[in-house]
C-alpha positions in Angstrom: 27.5 0.8 -31.3 28.3 -0.4 -27.8 31.1 -2.4 -26.3 31.0 -5.5 -24.1 34.4 -4.6 -22.6 34.7 -0.8 -22.7 37.7 -0.7 -20.3 39.9 -2.0 -23.1 39.3 1.3 -25.0 41.9 2.9 -22.7 44.4 1.0 -24.8 43.7 3.6 -27.6 46.3 5.7 -25.9 48.8 3.4 -27.6 48.1 5.4 -30.7 50.7 7.8 -29.4 53.5 5.3 -29.9 53.7 5.4 -33.7 53.3 9.2 -33.6 56.3 9.5 -31.2 58.4 7.2 -33.4 57.7 9.3 -36.5 58.2 12.6 -34.7 61.6 11.6 -33.3 63.6 9.7 -35.8 66.2 7.8 -33.8 68.1 6.4 -36.8 71.8 7.3 -37.0 72.9 9.0 -40.3 76.1 7.9 -42.0 78.1 10.6 -43.8 79.2 9.8 -47.3 81.7 12.2 -49.1 81.0 13.0 -52.7 82.9 15.3 -55.0 80.0 16.8 -57.1 77.0 17.8 -55.0 75.1 19.7 -57.7 73.4 16.6 -59.1 72.7 15.2 -55.6 70.9 18.4 -54.6 68.4 17.9 -57.3 67.8 14.2 -56.4 67.4 15.0 -52.7 64.8 17.6 -53.5 62.8 15.2 -55.7 62.9 12.2 -53.2 62.0 14.2 -50.0 58.3 14.7 -50.9 58.0 11.0 -51.8 59.7 9.8 -48.7 57.6 12.1 -46.5 54.3 10.8 -48.1 55.4 7.2 -47.6 56.1 7.8 -43.9 52.7 9.5 -43.4 50.9 6.6 -45.0 52.8 4.1 -42.9 52.0 6.2 -39.8 48.3 6.1 -40.6 48.3 2.4 -41.3 50.0 1.7 -37.9 47.5 3.9 -36.1 44.6 2.1 -37.8 46.1 -1.3 -37.0 46.3 -0.4 -33.3 42.8 1.2 -33.2 41.1 -1.7 -35.0 42.8 -4.3 -32.7 41.7 -2.4 -29.6 38.1 -2.0 -30.8 38.0 -5.7 -31.7 39.1 -6.8 -28.2 36.6 -4.3 -26.7 33.9 -6.5 -28.5 31.6 -4.1 -30.3 27.9 -4.9 -30.8 24.7 -3.2 -32.0 22.4 -2.5 -29.1 19.4 -2.8 -31.4 20.3 -6.4 -32.1 20.4 -7.7 -28.5 17.7 -9.3 -26.4 15.2 -7.0 -24.6 15.4 -9.1 -21.4 15.1 -6.1 -19.1 12.0 -4.5 -20.7 8.7 -4.7 -18.9 6.8 -4.6 -22.2 8.8 -7.6 -23.6 7.5 -11.2 -23.3 10.0 -14.0 -23.0 8.6 -17.0 -24.9 10.3 -20.4 -24.6 9.4 -23.0 -27.2 10.4 -26.6 -26.4 9.7 -29.1 -29.1 8.1 -32.0 -27.3 7.4 -34.1 -30.4 8.3 -37.8 -30.5 11.5 -37.2 -32.4 12.9 -35.3 -29.4 13.0 -38.6 -27.5 16.2 -39.5 -29.4 19.4 -39.5 -27.5 21.9 -36.7 -27.3 25.1 -37.7 -25.5 23.7 -39.5 -22.4 20.2 -37.9 -22.2 17.4 -37.4 -24.6 17.0 -34.2 -26.7 13.9 -33.2 -24.8 15.7 -33.4 -21.4 18.7 -31.5 -22.9 16.3 -28.8 -24.0 14.5 -28.7 -20.6 17.8 -28.3 -18.7 19.0 -25.6 -21.0 15.7 -23.7 -20.8 15.8 -23.8 -17.0 19.3 -22.3 -17.0 18.3 -19.6 -19.5 15.2 -18.6 -17.6 17.1 -18.5 -14.3 19.6 -16.1 -15.8 17.0 -13.7 -17.0 15.7 -10.9 -14.7 12.9 -12.2 -12.4 10.8 -9.1 -13.3 10.3 -10.5 -16.8 7.1 -12.3 -17.8 7.3 -15.7 -19.5 5.2 -18.2 -21.5 6.0 -21.8 -22.3 5.1 -22.9 -25.8 5.0 -26.6 -26.7 3.3 -28.7 -29.4 0.8 -29.7 -26.7 -0.8 -26.2 -26.7 -1.5 -26.2 -22.9 -3.7 -23.2 -22.3 -2.3 -22.7 -18.7 1.2 -22.2 -20.1 0.2 -19.5 -22.6 -0.6 -16.9 -20.0 2.2 -14.7 -18.7 4.0 -16.3 -15.8 6.7 -15.1 -13.3 10.1 -16.8 -13.2 9.1 -19.4 -10.5 5.9 -20.4 -12.3 7.8 -20.7 -15.6 10.4 -23.1 -14.0 7.6 -25.2 -12.6 5.9 -25.4 -16.0 9.1 -26.5 -17.7 9.5 -29.3 -15.1 5.8 -30.4 -15.5 5.9 -30.3 -19.3 4.6 -33.3 -21.2 7.2 -35.1 -23.3 5.0 -36.5 -26.1 2.9 -34.6 -28.6 2.3 -34.2 -32.3 4.7 -31.8 -34.1 3.7 -28.2 -34.7 4.9 -26.2 -37.8 7.0 -23.1 -37.2 4.3 -21.1 -38.9 1.7 -22.2 -36.4 4.1 -21.5 -33.5 4.8 -18.0 -34.7 1.1 -17.2 -35.1 0.3 -18.5 -31.7 3.0 -16.2 -30.1 1.6 -13.2 -32.0 -1.9 -14.0 -30.7 -0.6 -14.2 -27.1 1.2 -10.9 -27.4 -1.9 -9.1 -28.7 -4.1 -10.7 -26.0 -1.9 -9.6 -23.2 -0.7 -6.2 -24.5 3.0 -6.9 -25.0 4.9 -4.7 -27.5 7.7 -7.2 -28.2 8.7 -10.7 -27.5 11.9 -12.8 -27.3 11.4 -16.3 -28.6 13.9 -19.0 -27.7 13.3 -22.1 -29.8 14.6 -25.6 -28.7 14.0 -28.1 -31.4 15.7 -30.7 -33.6 14.2 -28.8 -36.6 12.9 -31.6 -38.6 12.5 -30.7 -42.3 8.8 -31.4 -42.3 7.9 -28.8 -39.6 9.7 -25.9 -41.3 6.5 -24.7 -43.0 6.7 -21.0 -43.2 4.2 -20.5 -46.1 2.0 -17.4 -45.5 3.9 -16.3 -42.4 3.8 -12.6 -41.6 7.1 -11.4 -40.2 6.9 -9.2 -37.1 10.1 -7.2 -36.3 9.0 -7.0 -32.6 9.6 -10.7 -32.2 13.3 -11.6 -31.7 14.2 -15.2 -32.4 17.0 -17.2 -30.9 17.1 -20.7 -32.4 18.9 -23.6 -30.8 19.0 -26.7 -33.0 19.5 -29.9 -31.0 21.3 -32.8 -32.8 20.8 -36.4 -31.9 23.6 -38.9 -31.9 21.4 -41.3 -33.7 20.3 -40.3 -37.2 19.2 -43.8 -38.3 15.7 -45.2 -38.0 13.6 -48.2 -39.1 9.8 -47.8 -38.7 6.4 -49.2 -39.8 5.0 -46.8 -42.2 1.5 -48.2 -42.8 -0.6 -51.4 -42.7 -3.4 -52.5 -45.0 -5.6 -55.5 -45.6 -5.6 -57.4 -48.9 -9.4 -57.6 -48.6 -11.5 -55.1 -46.6 -13.8 -58.0 -45.6 -12.5 -60.3 -42.9 -14.1 -63.7 -42.4 -13.9 -66.2 -39.5 -12.2 -69.6 -40.1 -10.9 -68.4 -43.5 -7.4 -67.2 -44.5 -7.0 -63.4 -44.3 -4.0 -61.4 -45.3 -2.4 -58.3 -43.8 0.4 -56.2 -45.5 3.0 -54.2 -43.6 5.3 -51.5 -45.1 8.6 -51.0 -43.3 10.9 -48.1 -44.1 14.6 -47.9 -43.5 15.9 -44.4 -42.9 19.6 -45.4 -42.6 22.6 -46.0 -44.9 22.8 -49.8 -44.1 20.7 -52.7 -45.4 18.6 -54.5 -42.9 18.4 -58.3 -43.1 15.9 -60.6 -41.4 14.1 -57.9 -39.4 11.3 -59.7 -37.3 7.8 -58.4 -37.8 5.2 -59.5 -35.1 1.4 -59.5 -35.5 -0.9 -59.6 -32.5 -4.7 -59.6 -32.1 -6.2 -58.8 -28.7 -2.7 -59.2 -27.2 -2.1 -62.7 -28.6 0.5 -63.5 -31.3 -1.2 -64.7 -34.5 1.6 -64.3 -37.1 5.3 -63.7 -37.5 7.5 -63.0 -40.5 10.9 -61.5 -41.3 11.8 -58.8 -43.9 14.8 -57.4 -45.7 14.8 -53.6 -46.2 17.4 -51.9 -48.4 19.3 -48.8 -47.2 17.3 -45.7 -47.5 14.5 -47.7 -49.0 11.3 -49.6 -48.1 9.8 -53.1 -48.4 6.4 -54.8 -47.9 5.7 -58.0 -46.0 2.5 -60.0 -46.0 1.2 -62.2 -43.2 -1.7 -64.6 -43.3 -3.9 -65.3 -40.3 -7.1 -67.1 -39.4 -9.6 -66.0 -36.8 -11.0 -69.1 -35.3 -11.1 -68.6 -31.5 -14.8 -69.6 -31.2 -16.1 -66.1 -30.7 -19.1 -64.8 -32.6 -17.3 -63.0 -35.4 -20.2 -61.1 -36.8 -19.5 -57.4 -36.4 -16.9 -58.2 -33.7 -14.1 -55.6 -33.4 -10.6 -56.8 -32.6 -7.6 -54.7 -31.5 -4.6 -55.5 -33.6 -0.9 -54.5 -33.4 2.0 -55.0 -35.8 5.5 -54.3 -34.3 9.2 -54.4 -35.0 12.2 -53.9 -32.7 14.5 -51.0 -33.6 16.6 -49.3 -30.9 17.0 -46.5 -29.8 14.2 -44.7 -31.8 11.2 -46.9 -30.8 8.1 -44.6 -30.9 7.2 -45.6 -34.5 8.0 -49.4 -34.2 4.3 -50.2 -33.4 1.2 -49.7 -35.6 -2.2 -50.1 -34.0 -5.4 -50.9 -36.0 -8.9 -52.3 -35.7 -10.2 -55.4 -37.4 -13.9 -55.8 -38.1 -14.6 -59.5 -38.5 -17.2 -60.1 -41.1 -19.2 -56.9 -40.9 -22.6 -57.1 -42.4 -22.7 -55.1 -45.6 -26.0 -53.4 -46.0 -27.2 -53.2 -49.7 -30.3 -51.4 -50.8 -31.7 -51.5 -54.3 -34.1 -48.7 -55.2 -36.6 -50.0 -57.8 -40.3 -49.4 -58.6 -40.5 -53.0 -59.8 -41.2 -54.0 -56.2 -44.7 -52.5 -56.2 -45.6 -53.7 -59.7 -44.8 -57.4 -59.3 -44.7 -58.0 -55.6 -41.6 -57.8 -53.5 -41.0 -61.5 -52.8 -41.5 -62.7 -56.4 -39.4 -59.9 -57.9 -36.5 -60.4 -55.6 -36.4 -64.1 -56.5 -36.1 -63.1 -60.2 -33.6 -60.2 -59.6 -29.9 -61.2 -60.3 -28.9 -58.9 -57.5 -31.2 -60.6 -55.1 -29.9 -64.0 -56.2 -26.3 -62.8 -55.6 -26.7 -61.1 -52.3 -29.7 -62.5 -50.5 -28.3 -65.9 -49.9 -25.0 -64.8 -48.4 -25.0 -63.9 -44.6 -22.2 -61.4 -45.4 -24.9 -59.1 -47.0 -28.1 -57.6 -45.8 -29.9 -57.0 -49.1 -33.2 -55.2 -49.5 -35.1 -54.0 -52.5 -37.4 -51.0 -51.8 -39.5 -48.6 -53.7 -37.9 -45.2 -53.3 -41.3 -43.5 -52.9 -41.8 -45.5 -49.7 -38.4 -45.2 -48.0 -37.2 -43.0 -45.2 -33.8 -41.5 -46.3 -32.4 -42.2 -42.8 -32.7 -45.9 -43.7 -29.9 -45.3 -46.3 -27.5 -43.6 -43.8 -25.7 -46.8 -42.9 -25.7 -48.5 -46.3 -22.5 -49.7 -47.9 -24.0 -50.0 -51.3 -27.0 -48.2 -52.9 -28.3 -49.4 -56.3 -30.6 -47.1 -58.2 -32.6 -49.0 -60.9 -33.5 -46.4 -63.4 -34.4 -42.7 -63.2 -36.7 -43.1 -60.3 -35.5 -40.8 -57.6 -36.0 -37.1 -57.4 -33.3 -34.5 -57.4 -33.3 -34.0 -53.6 -32.9 -37.7 -52.9 -30.2 -38.1 -55.5 -28.2 -35.3 -53.9 -28.6 -37.0 -50.5 -27.4 -40.3 -51.9 -24.4 -38.6 -53.6 -23.6 -36.9 -50.2 -23.5 -40.4 -48.7 -21.1 -41.4 -51.5 -18.8 -38.6 -50.4 -18.6 -40.2 -47.0 -17.4 -43.6 -48.3 -20.6 -45.2 -49.7 -20.7 -47.0 -53.1 -23.5 -46.0 -55.5 -24.5 -48.0 -58.6 -26.7 -46.2 -61.3 -28.6 -48.4 -63.8 -30.3 -46.9 -66.9 -34.1 -46.5 -67.2 -36.4 -48.4 -69.5 -37.9 -45.0 -70.4 -34.6 -43.6 -71.6 -35.3 -41.9 -75.0 -31.9 -43.0 -76.5 -31.7 -46.7 -76.2 -29.5 -48.4 -78.7 -30.6 -51.9 -79.8 -27.3 -53.0 -81.4 -25.8 -56.3 -80.2 -22.3 -55.6 -79.1 -19.6 -57.4 -77.2 -17.3 -56.1 -74.5 -14.0 -55.4 -76.1 -11.8 -53.5 -73.6 -11.3 -54.0 -69.8 -9.0 -51.6 -67.9 -7.4 -54.6 -66.1 -4.5 -52.4 -64.9 -6.8 -50.3 -62.8 -6.7 -50.9 -59.1 -10.4 -51.9 -59.2 -9.4 -55.1 -60.9 -6.3 -55.9 -58.7 -7.9 -58.8 -56.9 -10.3 -59.8 -59.7 -7.9 -60.7 -62.6 -4.5 -62.3 -62.7 -4.6 -62.1 -66.5 -7.2 -62.0 -69.2 -6.9 -64.7 -72.0 -7.1 -63.6 -75.6 -10.2 -65.8 -76.2 -12.0 -64.9 -73.0 -15.7 -65.3 -73.0 -16.8 -61.7 -72.5 -20.4 -60.5 -72.0 -22.7 -59.4 -74.8 -24.9 -56.3 -74.7 -28.2 -56.2 -76.6 -29.4 -52.8 -75.5 -27.5 -49.9 -74.0 -27.6 -46.2 -73.4 -24.9 -43.6 -73.8 -23.3 -42.9 -70.4 -23.0 -39.2 -69.7 -19.4 -38.9 -68.7 -19.8 -35.2 -68.1 -22.2 -35.9 -65.2 -19.2 -36.6 -62.9 -16.0 -34.6 -63.8 -13.6 -37.5 -63.1 -15.5 -40.3 -64.8 -13.2 -43.2 -65.9 -14.3 -46.0 -68.2 -13.4 -49.4 -66.8 -15.2 -51.6 -69.4 -15.9 -50.5 -73.0 -17.9 -51.9 -75.9 -16.9 -52.7 -79.5 -18.0 -49.3 -80.7 -15.8 -47.5 -78.1 -18.6 -46.4 -75.8 -18.5 -47.1 -72.1 -20.3 -50.0 -70.6 -19.1 -49.6 -67.0 -17.6 -46.4 -65.5 -16.2 -45.3 -62.1 -16.3 -41.8 -60.6 -14.8 -41.0 -57.3 -16.8 -38.5 -55.2 -15.2 -37.6 -51.9 -14.2 -40.8 -50.2 -16.8 -43.0 -52.1 -17.4 -44.2 -55.6 -20.2 -44.0 -58.1 -20.5 -46.8 -60.7 -22.6 -46.4 -63.8 -23.7 -49.2 -66.1 -24.8 -48.6 -69.7 -27.3 -51.5 -69.5 -29.8 -52.7 -67.0 -29.1 -56.1 -65.5 -32.1 -57.7 -67.1 -31.5 -60.6 -69.6 -33.1 -58.7 -72.5 -30.5 -56.0 -72.1 -27.3 -58.0 -71.5 -26.0 -61.5 -70.5 -23.6 -59.8 -68.1 -25.3 -61.4 -65.1 -24.7 -64.9 -66.6 -21.0 -64.2 -67.2 -18.2 -65.0 -64.8 -17.4 -61.3 -64.4 -20.7 -60.5 -62.7 -20.0 -62.0 -59.3 -16.5 -60.6 -58.6 -17.3 -57.2 -60.0 -20.5 -56.8 -57.9 -18.7 -58.2 -54.8 -15.9 -55.7 -55.3 -18.4 -52.8 -55.6 -20.1 -53.9 -52.4 -16.8 -54.3 -50.5 -15.6 -50.9 -51.6 -18.6 -49.4 -49.9 -17.5 -47.4 -46.9 -18.8 -47.2 -43.4 -16.7 -50.2 -42.5 -14.6 -48.8 -39.7 -11.3 -47.3 -40.6 -8.2 -49.4 -39.7 -6.7 -46.5 -37.7 -6.4 -42.7 -37.2 -3.4 -40.4 -36.9 -2.9 -38.2 -33.8 -2.6 -34.5 -34.8 -4.1 -35.1 -38.2 -7.5 -36.7 -37.8 -9.9 -34.4 -35.9 -13.2 -35.9 -36.9 -14.7 -39.4 -36.8 -17.9 -40.5 -38.7 -19.9 -43.4 -37.2 -23.2 -44.9 -38.2 -24.7 -45.3 -34.7 -27.2 -42.5 -34.2 -27.8 -43.5 -30.6 -25.1 -41.0 -29.6 -27.8 -38.4 -29.9 -29.8 -39.9 -27.1 -29.6 -38.6 -23.5 -26.2 -38.6 -21.9 -22.7 -37.5 -22.8 -20.5 -39.1 -25.4 -17.1 -39.8 -24.0 -13.8 -41.0 -25.5 -11.8 -43.2 -23.1 -8.5 -45.1 -23.3 -8.5 -48.8 -22.6 -7.1 -48.4 -19.1 -9.8 -45.7 -18.2 -7.0 -43.3 -17.3 -8.0 -40.7 -19.9 -11.4 -39.3 -20.8 -12.6 -36.6 -23.2 -16.0 -35.2 -24.0 -16.0 -34.6 -27.8 -18.4 -32.4 -29.9 -21.1 -34.5 -31.6 -22.9 -33.3 -34.7 -25.3 -34.9 -37.3 -23.9 -35.1 -40.9 -25.8 -36.9 -43.6 -27.7 -39.0 -41.0 -24.4 -40.1 -39.5 -22.8 -39.1 -36.2 -19.8 -36.8 -36.6 -17.5 -37.0 -33.6 -15.2 -33.9 -33.5 -12.2 -33.8 -31.2 -11.3 -30.4 -29.7 -7.9 -31.5 -28.5 -5.4 -34.2 -29.3 -5.3 -37.6 -27.7 -2.4 -38.1 -25.3 -0.7 -41.0 -26.9 -1.0 -43.7 -29.5 -3.2 -46.7 -28.6 -6.8 -47.8 -28.6 -9.7 -45.6 -27.5 -13.4 -46.3 -27.2 -16.4 -44.1 -27.9 -18.8 -44.5 -25.1 -22.4 -43.6 -24.4 -22.7 -44.1 -20.6 -21.4 -47.6 -20.0 -22.0 -48.8 -23.6 -19.1 -48.9 -26.0 -20.4 -47.6 -29.3 -17.1 -48.0 -31.3 -13.5 -48.8 -30.7 -10.8 -46.9 -32.6 -7.0 -47.2 -33.1 -4.6 -44.3 -33.1 -1.0 -43.9 -34.2 1.6 -41.1 -34.1 2.2 -39.3 -37.4 4.9 -41.0 -39.5 6.3 -37.6 -40.6 8.5 -37.6 -37.5 10.0 -40.9 -38.5 11.9 -39.3 -41.4 15.4 -38.7 -40.3 15.9 -35.3 -42.1 16.9 -32.4 -39.9 18.2 -28.9 -40.6 21.5 -27.7 -39.2 22.1 -24.2 -37.8 23.0 -22.5 -41.1 19.9 -24.0 -42.8 17.6 -22.9 -40.0 19.1 -19.4 -40.1 18.8 -19.1 -43.8 15.1 -20.3 -43.9 14.0 -18.0 -41.1 15.8 -14.9 -42.5 14.5 -15.5 -46.0 11.0 -15.0 -44.6 12.1 -11.7 -43.0 12.0 -12.9 -39.4 14.1 -11.1 -36.8 16.7 -13.7 -36.1 19.2 -12.6 -33.5 21.2 -15.9 -33.3 21.3 -19.6 -34.1 23.4 -21.2 -31.5 24.0 -24.3 -29.4 21.8 -24.9 -26.5 24.8 -25.6 -24.2 26.1 -22.1 -24.7 23.6 -20.9 -22.1 24.8 -23.2 -19.4 27.6 -21.0 -17.9 27.1 -17.5 -19.2 24.7 -14.6 -18.8 22.1 -14.6 -21.5 22.6 -11.0 -22.5 26.3 -11.4 -22.8 25.8 -14.5 -24.9 23.6 -12.6 -27.3 26.2 -9.8 -27.5 28.9 -12.3 -28.1 27.0 -13.5 -31.2 27.8 -10.1 -32.8 30.1 -10.3 -35.8 31.4 -6.8 -35.6 34.7 -7.8 -33.9 35.6 -9.9 -36.9 35.2 -6.8 -39.1 37.8 -5.0 -37.0 40.2 -7.9 -37.0 40.0 -8.0 -40.8 40.6 -4.2 -40.9 43.7 -4.5 -38.8 45.1 -7.2 -41.0 44.5 -5.1 -44.1 46.3 -2.1 -42.6 49.3 -4.3 -41.7 49.4 -5.6 -45.3 49.2 -2.1 -46.7 52.1 -0.9 -44.5 54.3 -3.8 -45.6 53.6 -3.2 -49.2 54.3 0.6 -48.9 57.6 0.1 -47.0 58.7 -2.9 -49.1 57.9 -1.9 -52.7 57.5 1.9 -52.7 60.9 3.1 -53.9 
């Protein structure tokens, strides 16, 4: 145990004062005359021992009181629990949380600027011989190599102020890696953060006693936020000159109801819709807006940049949501059937109900092909693949299912050669109308609805796909139409072929909306948006990225450029990002001067949740994982004091001595007052 103010220990000489008082009793004795002294002699002998013991206990308590008080004012501390800021083998790591939530205001400046100023003061107070690293959510490699004091101060000044949040677990592992890479035996980690609840992920963390932690929670003066959580389209297919609908979800992270909040919708920078919304306190609400695209442009496969926004001060980084609109993309449908070769492609397509449905609509590109004469790469950009019977080999089937995992829809029809074909005439009896597949197909089903009849069917093997769900069932309880989700795509299975000798389903009013819905659910229609820090990969259908020249990702102003990693996956181009994009907005994927695809990016909405941990909660969570936490304190406590002294002053030993002094005083009072 060491002392911050050892000179005060000279006051221990005051222990002589109670000793002197007890050795020299300055009290005057009053003589009382008494006739019979024989009895008094016995009483005096009995009380002398008790009185002497009482005075000795009082003497000890007074000496302990003085000693404990002196030691408390000398400020004792454990030298093993102080920062190693004068050790050449110790690395000083400063973590500044530069996520979007740190843009919130604290007093007159933002939290990020408050953290920057405090970190500068702290680094300046540490010995210049120390080595430093600056840790941020941006993971800048240049900052993660040991720097001297001047370099560290310049890095703090040049630090970016916007990045996706990093979990405490990832931060800790990164520091351990830097220590091992540079041969440091210990590290002192200063953490400046608002400590949002969602970043306190410590699962699987391995505590290292060589890493000392000083956490400094920063608290915003504004703990209320209203933000756009997500955006989705009522229909994935947008059409020119027709009404389309977009849905916006707004979340209110405050204790007050919000009335009449304006919601603005823009396409290519032009306002196209406007609405207002009421959001309850600590709740959410959805608003819909209709819009028509009729600006005279060719809308086929045309990509539009769209933005939905609200106005919420002072936390504004999540008030805008960017997304991409693909106006009437051509949906590529391929039906694999051997009937093409037998009857001639043209005549058979005219007789096929699927050809009748899809061939005459410019929204679809429908083709019927013999699977024995097809290049599998031709299927790579399909939205819907229909397999008419058991006509593909195992290798091709697996390739098609792999496409389904990447958002494609697959329809499986039974084979004429199936050994178990039931000839019973049955009606459809049950439709899972509450399933989301039927959301925009049914409003309600009348009791006397005209449902299709089935003349021949097979037993669907529900064990083929582990999560198979029956959407339409027959009278005998067997499935007629099932859905299985595989990865991001869907596999639909019919118990009957779509020929008239199997079922009249193709003549029923259910046929068109169900087949249209299956086609529209097929993926490979560009995603509305991506999330910075979450999405690291993009799948695109254009294989021209594998031609000569680098693929580059650029922002719309051409102020940022990245060369991503490009790989081939299931005959589609996988664009892999090795680093995060600098900010939310629109980015193009380019091959030379050609724009291959436009993408929209948004910040993670996790930071929009206004739930932060206070100092006690941070301290408890870190210590519960066995981390070496020296202190959890306010950032401004470094502004006018030496860092080492501030760490020493966090010691709680002085409180123990104060408590001891009060206990000794109480014991002395009880002994003198009640011991007779």
